[in-house]
Chimera marker file (.cmm) of the C-alpha trace (Angstrom):
<marker_set name="trace">
<marker id="1" x="118.721" y="126.825" z="104.437" r="1" g="1" b="0" radius="0.5"/>
<marker id="2" x="118.889" y="130.276" z="102.825" r="1" g="1" b="0" radius="0.5"/>
<marker id="3" x="116.159" y="132.697" z="103.907" r="1" g="1" b="0" radius="0.5"/>
<marker id="4" x="115.525" y="136.272" z="102.794" r="1" g="1" b="0" radius="0.5"/>
<marker id="5" x="115.048" y="139.245" z="105.106" r="1" g="1" b="0" radius="0.5"/>
<marker id="6" x="111.394" y="139.118" z="104.031" r="1" g="1" b="0" radius="0.5"/>
<marker id="7" x="110.806" y="135.680" z="105.579" r="1" g="1" b="0" radius="0.5"/>
<marker id="8" x="108.460" y="135.424" z="108.576" r="1" g="1" b="0" radius="0.5"/>
<marker id="9" x="108.540" y="132.168" z="110.545" r="1" g="1" b="0" radius="0.5"/>
<marker id="10" x="105.976" y="130.929" z="113.074" r="1" g="1" b="0" radius="0.5"/>
<marker id="11" x="106.375" y="128.247" z="115.754" r="1" g="1" b="0" radius="0.5"/>
<marker id="12" x="107.384" y="124.613" z="115.254" r="1" g="1" b="0" radius="0.5"/>
<marker id="13" x="108.744" y="125.080" z="111.732" r="1" g="1" b="0" radius="0.5"/>
<marker id="14" x="111.262" y="122.483" z="110.540" r="1" g="1" b="0" radius="0.5"/>
<marker id="15" x="113.326" y="123.422" z="107.500" r="1" g="1" b="0" radius="0.5"/>
<marker id="16" x="115.282" y="120.490" z="106.107" r="1" g="1" b="0" radius="0.5"/>
<marker id="17" x="116.532" y="122.586" z="103.237" r="1" g="1" b="0" radius="0.5"/>
<marker id="18" x="114.931" y="125.694" z="101.758" r="1" g="1" b="0" radius="0.5"/>
<marker id="19" x="116.343" y="128.313" z="99.418" r="1" g="1" b="0" radius="0.5"/>
<marker id="20" x="114.272" y="131.516" z="99.289" r="1" g="1" b="0" radius="0.5"/>
<marker id="21" x="114.845" y="133.733" z="96.254" r="1" g="1" b="0" radius="0.5"/>
<marker id="22" x="113.149" y="136.927" z="95.160" r="1" g="1" b="0" radius="0.5"/>
<marker id="23" x="111.845" y="140.227" z="96.475" r="1" g="1" b="0" radius="0.5"/>
<marker id="24" x="108.491" y="139.121" z="97.934" r="1" g="1" b="0" radius="0.5"/>
<marker id="25" x="107.521" y="137.882" z="101.386" r="1" g="1" b="0" radius="0.5"/>
<marker id="26" x="107.581" y="134.277" z="102.498" r="1" g="1" b="0" radius="0.5"/>
<marker id="27" x="105.218" y="133.684" z="105.417" r="1" g="1" b="0" radius="0.5"/>
<marker id="28" x="105.518" y="130.371" z="107.250" r="1" g="1" b="0" radius="0.5"/>
<marker id="29" x="102.808" y="129.896" z="109.854" r="1" g="1" b="0" radius="0.5"/>
<marker id="30" x="102.986" y="127.155" z="112.553" r="1" g="1" b="0" radius="0.5"/>
<marker id="31" x="103.846" y="123.445" z="112.604" r="1" g="1" b="0" radius="0.5"/>
<marker id="32" x="105.303" y="123.205" z="109.096" r="1" g="1" b="0" radius="0.5"/>
<marker id="33" x="107.792" y="120.704" z="107.704" r="1" g="1" b="0" radius="0.5"/>
<marker id="34" x="109.741" y="121.546" z="104.560" r="1" g="1" b="0" radius="0.5"/>
<marker id="35" x="112.056" y="118.799" z="103.316" r="1" g="1" b="0" radius="0.5"/>
<marker id="36" x="115.490" y="119.115" z="101.695" r="1" g="1" b="0" radius="0.5"/>
<marker id="37" x="116.317" y="120.898" z="98.447" r="1" g="1" b="0" radius="0.5"/>
<marker id="38" x="113.156" y="123.026" z="98.241" r="1" g="1" b="0" radius="0.5"/>
<marker id="39" x="112.998" y="126.371" z="96.434" r="1" g="1" b="0" radius="0.5"/>
<marker id="40" x="110.642" y="129.285" z="97.144" r="1" g="1" b="0" radius="0.5"/>
<marker id="41" x="110.659" y="131.982" z="94.445" r="1" g="1" b="0" radius="0.5"/>
<marker id="42" x="108.889" y="135.143" z="95.649" r="1" g="1" b="0" radius="0.5"/>
<marker id="43" x="109.188" y="137.357" z="92.566" r="1" g="1" b="0" radius="0.5"/>
<marker id="44" x="109.325" y="137.085" z="88.800" r="1" g="1" b="0" radius="0.5"/>
<marker id="45" x="111.039" y="139.050" z="86.049" r="1" g="1" b="0" radius="0.5"/>
<marker id="46" x="109.137" y="141.904" z="84.419" r="1" g="1" b="0" radius="0.5"/>
<marker id="47" x="108.908" y="140.784" z="80.793" r="1" g="1" b="0" radius="0.5"/>
<marker id="48" x="106.627" y="143.752" z="79.915" r="1" g="1" b="0" radius="0.5"/>
<marker id="49" x="109.237" y="146.362" z="80.841" r="1" g="1" b="0" radius="0.5"/>
<marker id="50" x="111.425" y="148.497" z="78.588" r="1" g="1" b="0" radius="0.5"/>
<marker id="51" x="114.280" y="146.005" z="78.167" r="1" g="1" b="0" radius="0.5"/>
<marker id="52" x="114.772" y="142.592" z="76.570" r="1" g="1" b="0" radius="0.5"/>
<marker id="53" x="114.624" y="139.792" z="77.492" r="1" g="1" b="0" radius="0.5"/>
<marker id="54" x="113.174" y="141.401" z="80.652" r="1" g="1" b="0" radius="0.5"/>
<marker id="55" x="113.392" y="144.647" z="82.621" r="1" g="1" b="0" radius="0.5"/>
<marker id="56" x="115.661" y="145.064" z="85.641" r="1" g="1" b="0" radius="0.5"/>
<marker id="57" x="112.734" y="145.454" z="88.050" r="1" g="1" b="0" radius="0.5"/>
<marker id="58" x="111.015" y="142.355" z="89.404" r="1" g="1" b="0" radius="0.5"/>
<marker id="59" x="107.352" y="141.707" z="90.177" r="1" g="1" b="0" radius="0.5"/>
<marker id="60" x="107.195" y="140.681" z="93.836" r="1" g="1" b="0" radius="0.5"/>
<marker id="61" x="104.478" y="138.180" z="94.693" r="1" g="1" b="0" radius="0.5"/>
<marker id="62" x="104.771" y="136.523" z="98.082" r="1" g="1" b="0" radius="0.5"/>
<marker id="63" x="104.254" y="132.953" z="99.203" r="1" g="1" b="0" radius="0.5"/>
<marker id="64" x="102.212" y="131.904" z="102.240" r="1" g="1" b="0" radius="0.5"/>
<marker id="65" x="102.203" y="128.520" z="103.941" r="1" g="1" b="0" radius="0.5"/>
<marker id="66" x="99.481" y="128.028" z="106.544" r="1" g="1" b="0" radius="0.5"/>
<marker id="67" x="99.509" y="125.776" z="109.639" r="1" g="1" b="0" radius="0.5"/>
<marker id="68" x="100.252" y="122.028" z="109.611" r="1" g="1" b="0" radius="0.5"/>
<marker id="69" x="101.638" y="121.825" z="106.057" r="1" g="1" b="0" radius="0.5"/>
<marker id="70" x="104.140" y="119.238" z="104.859" r="1" g="1" b="0" radius="0.5"/>
<marker id="71" x="106.248" y="120.052" z="101.788" r="1" g="1" b="0" radius="0.5"/>
<marker id="72" x="108.173" y="117.125" z="100.302" r="1" g="1" b="0" radius="0.5"/>
<marker id="73" x="111.720" y="117.073" z="98.971" r="1" g="1" b="0" radius="0.5"/>
<marker id="74" x="112.721" y="119.129" z="95.897" r="1" g="1" b="0" radius="0.5"/>
<marker id="75" x="109.469" y="121.086" z="95.713" r="1" g="1" b="0" radius="0.5"/>
<marker id="76" x="109.477" y="124.420" z="93.878" r="1" g="1" b="0" radius="0.5"/>
<marker id="77" x="107.035" y="127.077" z="95.104" r="1" g="1" b="0" radius="0.5"/>
<marker id="78" x="106.445" y="129.772" z="92.486" r="1" g="1" b="0" radius="0.5"/>
<marker id="79" x="105.476" y="133.421" z="93.133" r="1" g="1" b="0" radius="0.5"/>
<marker id="80" x="101.958" y="133.886" z="94.478" r="1" g="1" b="0" radius="0.5"/>
<marker id="81" x="101.623" y="130.373" z="95.892" r="1" g="1" b="0" radius="0.5"/>
<marker id="82" x="99.396" y="129.800" z="98.924" r="1" g="1" b="0" radius="0.5"/>
<marker id="83" x="99.385" y="126.447" z="100.687" r="1" g="1" b="0" radius="0.5"/>
<marker id="84" x="96.268" y="126.198" z="102.824" r="1" g="1" b="0" radius="0.5"/>
<marker id="85" x="96.093" y="124.595" z="106.243" r="1" g="1" b="0" radius="0.5"/>
<marker id="86" x="96.926" y="120.904" z="106.475" r="1" g="1" b="0" radius="0.5"/>
<marker id="87" x="97.855" y="120.311" z="102.852" r="1" g="1" b="0" radius="0.5"/>
<marker id="88" x="100.651" y="118.013" z="101.711" r="1" g="1" b="0" radius="0.5"/>
<marker id="89" x="102.845" y="118.684" z="98.673" r="1" g="1" b="0" radius="0.5"/>
<marker id="90" x="104.376" y="115.627" z="97.029" r="1" g="1" b="0" radius="0.5"/>
<marker id="91" x="108.141" y="115.516" z="96.448" r="1" g="1" b="0" radius="0.5"/>
<marker id="92" x="109.274" y="117.089" z="93.175" r="1" g="1" b="0" radius="0.5"/>
<marker id="93" x="106.119" y="119.151" z="92.650" r="1" g="1" b="0" radius="0.5"/>
<marker id="94" x="106.096" y="122.610" z="91.056" r="1" g="1" b="0" radius="0.5"/>
<marker id="95" x="103.398" y="124.668" z="92.770" r="1" g="1" b="0" radius="0.5"/>
<marker id="96" x="101.704" y="127.847" z="91.571" r="1" g="1" b="0" radius="0.5"/>
<marker id="97" x="98.492" y="129.330" z="92.916" r="1" g="1" b="0" radius="0.5"/>
<marker id="98" x="96.433" y="128.015" z="95.809" r="1" g="1" b="0" radius="0.5"/>
<marker id="99" x="96.376" y="124.463" z="97.123" r="1" g="1" b="0" radius="0.5"/>
<marker id="100" x="93.197" y="123.870" z="99.190" r="1" g="1" b="0" radius="0.5"/>
<marker id="101" x="93.170" y="122.901" z="102.863" r="1" g="1" b="0" radius="0.5"/>
<marker id="102" x="93.733" y="119.224" z="103.677" r="1" g="1" b="0" radius="0.5"/>
<marker id="103" x="94.500" y="118.332" z="100.077" r="1" g="1" b="0" radius="0.5"/>
<marker id="104" x="97.407" y="116.319" z="98.726" r="1" g="1" b="0" radius="0.5"/>
<marker id="105" x="98.933" y="117.726" z="95.537" r="1" g="1" b="0" radius="0.5"/>
<marker id="106" x="101.811" y="116.816" z="93.260" r="1" g="1" b="0" radius="0.5"/>
<marker id="107" x="103.177" y="117.023" z="89.756" r="1" g="1" b="0" radius="0.5"/>
<marker id="108" x="104.178" y="119.832" z="87.398" r="1" g="1" b="0" radius="0.5"/>
<marker id="109" x="102.094" y="121.852" z="87.606" r="1" g="1" b="0" radius="0.5"/>
<marker id="110" x="100.925" y="120.584" z="90.979" r="1" g="1" b="0" radius="0.5"/>
<marker id="111" x="97.362" y="119.308" z="91.023" r="1" g="1" b="0" radius="0.5"/>
<marker id="112" x="95.256" y="117.937" z="93.869" r="1" g="1" b="0" radius="0.5"/>
<marker id="113" x="94.932" y="114.168" z="93.577" r="1" g="1" b="0" radius="0.5"/>
<marker id="114" x="93.692" y="113.183" z="97.031" r="1" g="1" b="0" radius="0.5"/>
<marker id="115" x="92.293" y="114.610" z="100.280" r="1" g="1" b="0" radius="0.5"/>
<marker id="116" x="93.341" y="113.965" z="103.855" r="1" g="1" b="0" radius="0.5"/>
<marker id="117" x="90.815" y="112.342" z="106.173" r="1" g="1" b="0" radius="0.5"/>
<marker id="118" x="89.193" y="115.475" z="107.641" r="1" g="1" b="0" radius="0.5"/>
<marker id="119" x="88.074" y="113.776" z="110.856" r="1" g="1" b="0" radius="0.5"/>
<marker id="120" x="91.574" y="112.499" z="111.654" r="1" g="1" b="0" radius="0.5"/>
<marker id="121" x="93.108" y="115.847" z="110.690" r="1" g="1" b="0" radius="0.5"/>
<marker id="122" x="90.805" y="117.809" z="113.016" r="1" g="1" b="0" radius="0.5"/>
<marker id="123" x="91.512" y="115.400" z="115.892" r="1" g="1" b="0" radius="0.5"/>
<marker id="124" x="95.287" y="115.771" z="115.434" r="1" g="1" b="0" radius="0.5"/>
<marker id="125" x="94.990" y="119.545" z="115.084" r="1" g="1" b="0" radius="0.5"/>
<marker id="126" x="93.063" y="119.745" z="118.374" r="1" g="1" b="0" radius="0.5"/>
<marker id="127" x="95.699" y="117.590" z="120.121" r="1" g="1" b="0" radius="0.5"/>
<marker id="128" x="98.489" y="119.831" z="118.766" r="1" g="1" b="0" radius="0.5"/>
<marker id="129" x="96.741" y="122.973" z="119.978" r="1" g="1" b="0" radius="0.5"/>
<marker id="130" x="96.075" y="121.451" z="123.422" r="1" g="1" b="0" radius="0.5"/>
<marker id="131" x="99.750" y="120.464" z="123.760" r="1" g="1" b="0" radius="0.5"/>
<marker id="132" x="100.857" y="123.993" z="122.851" r="1" g="1" b="0" radius="0.5"/>
<marker id="133" x="98.716" y="125.456" z="125.630" r="1" g="1" b="0" radius="0.5"/>
<marker id="134" x="100.496" y="123.288" z="128.172" r="1" g="1" b="0" radius="0.5"/>
<link id1="1" id2="2" r="1" g="1" b="0" radius="0.2"/>
<link id1="2" id2="3" r="1" g="1" b="0" radius="0.2"/>
<link id1="3" id2="4" r="1" g="1" b="0" radius="0.2"/>
<link id1="4" id2="5" r="1" g="1" b="0" radius="0.2"/>
<link id1="5" id2="6" r="1" g="1" b="0" radius="0.2"/>
<link id1="6" id2="7" r="1" g="1" b="0" radius="0.2"/>
<link id1="7" id2="8" r="1" g="1" b="0" radius="0.2"/>
<link id1="8" id2="9" r="1" g="1" b="0" radius="0.2"/>
<link id1="9" id2="10" r="1" g="1" b="0" radius="0.2"/>
<link id1="10" id2="11" r="1" g="1" b="0" radius="0.2"/>
<link id1="11" id2="12" r="1" g="1" b="0" radius="0.2"/>
<link id1="12" id2="13" r="1" g="1" b="0" radius="0.2"/>
<link id1="13" id2="14" r="1" g="1" b="0" radius="0.2"/>
<link id1="14" id2="15" r="1" g="1" b="0" radius="0.2"/>
<link id1="15" id2="16" r="1" g="1" b="0" radius="0.2"/>
<link id1="16" id2="17" r="1" g="1" b="0" radius="0.2"/>
<link id1="17" id2="18" r="1" g="1" b="0" radius="0.2"/>
<link id1="18" id2="19" r="1" g="1" b="0" radius="0.2"/>
<link id1="19" id2="20" r="1" g="1" b="0" radius="0.2"/>
<link id1="20" id2="21" r="1" g="1" b="0" radius="0.2"/>
<link id1="21" id2="22" r="1" g="1" b="0" radius="0.2"/>
<link id1="22" id2="23" r="1" g="1" b="0" radius="0.2"/>
<link id1="23" id2="24" r="1" g="1" b="0" radius="0.2"/>
<link id1="24" id2="25" r="1" g="1" b="0" radius="0.2"/>
<link id1="25" id2="26" r="1" g="1" b="0" radius="0.2"/>
<link id1="26" id2="27" r="1" g="1" b="0" radius="0.2"/>
<link id1="27" id2="28" r="1" g="1" b="0" radius="0.2"/>
<link id1="28" id2="29" r="1" g="1" b="0" radius="0.2"/>
<link id1="29" id2="30" r="1" g="1" b="0" radius="0.2"/>
<link id1="30" id2="31" r="1" g="1" b="0" radius="0.2"/>
<link id1="31" id2="32" r="1" g="1" b="0" radius="0.2"/>
<link id1="32" id2="33" r="1" g="1" b="0" radius="0.2"/>
<link id1="33" id2="34" r="1" g="1" b="0" radius="0.2"/>
<link id1="34" id2="35" r="1" g="1" b="0" radius="0.2"/>
<link id1="35" id2="36" r="1" g="1" b="0" radius="0.2"/>
<link id1="36" id2="37" r="1" g="1" b="0" radius="0.2"/>
<link id1="37" id2="38" r="1" g="1" b="0" radius="0.2"/>
<link id1="38" id2="39" r="1" g="1" b="0" radius="0.2"/>
<link id1="39" id2="40" r="1" g="1" b="0" radius="0.2"/>
<link id1="40" id2="41" r="1" g="1" b="0" radius="0.2"/>
<link id1="41" id2="42" r="1" g="1" b="0" radius="0.2"/>
<link id1="42" id2="43" r="1" g="1" b="0" radius="0.2"/>
<link id1="43" id2="44" r="1" g="1" b="0" radius="0.2"/>
<link id1="44" id2="45" r="1" g="1" b="0" radius="0.2"/>
<link id1="45" id2="46" r="1" g="1" b="0" radius="0.2"/>
<link id1="46" id2="47" r="1" g="1" b="0" radius="0.2"/>
<link id1="47" id2="48" r="1" g="1" b="0" radius="0.2"/>
<link id1="48" id2="49" r="1" g="1" b="0" radius="0.2"/>
<link id1="49" id2="50" r="1" g="1" b="0" radius="0.2"/>
<link id1="50" id2="51" r="1" g="1" b="0" radius="0.2"/>
<link id1="51" id2="52" r="1" g="1" b="0" radius="0.2"/>
<link id1="52" id2="53" r="1" g="1" b="0" radius="0.2"/>
<link id1="53" id2="54" r="1" g="1" b="0" radius="0.2"/>
<link id1="54" id2="55" r="1" g="1" b="0" radius="0.2"/>
<link id1="55" id2="56" r="1" g="1" b="0" radius="0.2"/>
<link id1="56" id2="57" r="1" g="1" b="0" radius="0.2"/>
<link id1="57" id2="58" r="1" g="1" b="0" radius="0.2"/>
<link id1="58" id2="59" r="1" g="1" b="0" radius="0.2"/>
<link id1="59" id2="60" r="1" g="1" b="0" radius="0.2"/>
<link id1="60" id2="61" r="1" g="1" b="0" radius="0.2"/>
<link id1="61" id2="62" r="1" g="1" b="0" radius="0.2"/>
<link id1="62" id2="63" r="1" g="1" b="0" radius="0.2"/>
<link id1="63" id2="64" r="1" g="1" b="0" radius="0.2"/>
<link id1="64" id2="65" r="1" g="1" b="0" radius="0.2"/>
<link id1="65" id2="66" r="1" g="1" b="0" radius="0.2"/>
<link id1="66" id2="67" r="1" g="1" b="0" radius="0.2"/>
<link id1="67" id2="68" r="1" g="1" b="0" radius="0.2"/>
<link id1="68" id2="69" r="1" g="1" b="0" radius="0.2"/>
<link id1="69" id2="70" r="1" g="1" b="0" radius="0.2"/>
<link id1="70" id2="71" r="1" g="1" b="0" radius="0.2"/>
<link id1="71" id2="72" r="1" g="1" b="0" radius="0.2"/>
<link id1="72" id2="73" r="1" g="1" b="0" radius="0.2"/>
<link id1="73" id2="74" r="1" g="1" b="0" radius="0.2"/>
<link id1="74" id2="75" r="1" g="1" b="0" radius="0.2"/>
<link id1="75" id2="76" r="1" g="1" b="0" radius="0.2"/>
<link id1="76" id2="77" r="1" g="1" b="0" radius="0.2"/>
<link id1="77" id2="78" r="1" g="1" b="0" radius="0.2"/>
<link id1="78" id2="79" r="1" g="1" b="0" radius="0.2"/>
<link id1="79" id2="80" r="1" g="1" b="0" radius="0.2"/>
<link id1="80" id2="81" r="1" g="1" b="0" radius="0.2"/>
<link id1="81" id2="82" r="1" g="1" b="0" radius="0.2"/>
<link id1="82" id2="83" r="1" g="1" b="0" radius="0.2"/>
<link id1="83" id2="84" r="1" g="1" b="0" radius="0.2"/>
<link id1="84" id2="85" r="1" g="1" b="0" radius="0.2"/>
<link id1="85" id2="86" r="1" g="1" b="0" radius="0.2"/>
<link id1="86" id2="87" r="1" g="1" b="0" radius="0.2"/>
<link id1="87" id2="88" r="1" g="1" b="0" radius="0.2"/>
<link id1="88" id2="89" r="1" g="1" b="0" radius="0.2"/>
<link id1="89" id2="90" r="1" g="1" b="0" radius="0.2"/>
<link id1="90" id2="91" r="1" g="1" b="0" radius="0.2"/>
<link id1="91" id2="92" r="1" g="1" b="0" radius="0.2"/>
<link id1="92" id2="93" r="1" g="1" b="0" radius="0.2"/>
<link id1="93" id2="94" r="1" g="1" b="0" radius="0.2"/>
<link id1="94" id2="95" r="1" g="1" b="0" radius="0.2"/>
<link id1="95" id2="96" r="1" g="1" b="0" radius="0.2"/>
<link id1="96" id2="97" r="1" g="1" b="0" radius="0.2"/>
<link id1="97" id2="98" r="1" g="1" b="0" radius="0.2"/>
<link id1="98" id2="99" r="1" g="1" b="0" radius="0.2"/>
<link id1="99" id2="100" r="1" g="1" b="0" radius="0.2"/>
<link id1="100" id2="101" r="1" g="1" b="0" radius="0.2"/>
<link id1="101" id2="102" r="1" g="1" b="0" radius="0.2"/>
<link id1="102" id2="103" r="1" g="1" b="0" radius="0.2"/>
<link id1="103" id2="104" r="1" g="1" b="0" radius="0.2"/>
<link id1="104" id2="105" r="1" g="1" b="0" radius="0.2"/>
<link id1="105" id2="106" r="1" g="1" b="0" radius="0.2"/>
<link id1="106" id2="107" r="1" g="1" b="0" radius="0.2"/>
<link id1="107" id2="108" r="1" g="1" b="0" radius="0.2"/>
<link id1="108" id2="109" r="1" g="1" b="0" radius="0.2"/>
<link id1="109" id2="110" r="1" g="1" b="0" radius="0.2"/>
<link id1="110" id2="111" r="1" g="1" b="0" radius="0.2"/>
<link id1="111" id2="112" r="1" g="1" b="0" radius="0.2"/>
<link id1="112" id2="113" r="1" g="1" b="0" radius="0.2"/>
<link id1="113" id2="114" r="1" g="1" b="0" radius="0.2"/>
<link id1="114" id2="115" r="1" g="1" b="0" radius="0.2"/>
<link id1="115" id2="116" r="1" g="1" b="0" radius="0.2"/>
<link id1="116" id2="117" r="1" g="1" b="0" radius="0.2"/>
<link id1="117" id2="118" r="1" g="1" b="0" radius="0.2"/>
<link id1="118" id2="119" r="1" g="1" b="0" radius="0.2"/>
<link id1="119" id2="120" r="1" g="1" b="0" radius="0.2"/>
<link id1="120" id2="121" r="1" g="1" b="0" radius="0.2"/>
<link id1="121" id2="122" r="1" g="1" b="0" radius="0.2"/>
<link id1="122" id2="123" r="1" g="1" b="0" radius="0.2"/>
<link id1="123" id2="124" r="1" g="1" b="0" radius="0.2"/>
<link id1="124" id2="125" r="1" g="1" b="0" radius="0.2"/>
<link id1="125" id2="126" r="1" g="1" b="0" radius="0.2"/>
<link id1="126" id2="127" r="1" g="1" b="0" radius="0.2"/>
<link id1="127" id2="128" r="1" g="1" b="0" radius="0.2"/>
<link id1="128" id2="129" r="1" g="1" b="0" radius="0.2"/>
<link id1="129" id2="130" r="1" g="1" b="0" radius="0.2"/>
<link id1="130" id2="131" r="1" g="1" b="0" radius="0.2"/>
<link id1="131" id2="132" r="1" g="1" b="0" radius="0.2"/>
<link id1="132" id2="133" r="1" g="1" b="0" radius="0.2"/>
<link id1="133" id2="134" r="1" g="1" b="0" radius="0.2"/>
</marker_set>
């Protein structure tokens, strides 16, 4: 695991292997699992600058992962990605943009192909929150 000084980590976060690169923030909320060999890129090269192939300054664009998210092995999270609560990212996916809550996404680029059972998810979420309170 290689984190940047701009990484914020909540409670119950399990990092099997994550390499954070770039100048932007990575925000990991609570109860997240990130499998091995994952990459989070939080900035991109400025290709509209005054140098070729790109300028020395980067465009920072953070990544946010909300509660109860599972990220499979070898996933790449690109700048500006937001994984909403309860979503699952299939192994090997390349993610850019927002993945909706309780959805299951995969591929390159990652696309939603299925939804979690909302009733079961809410029940498990309530149990998790009750256990945290003691």
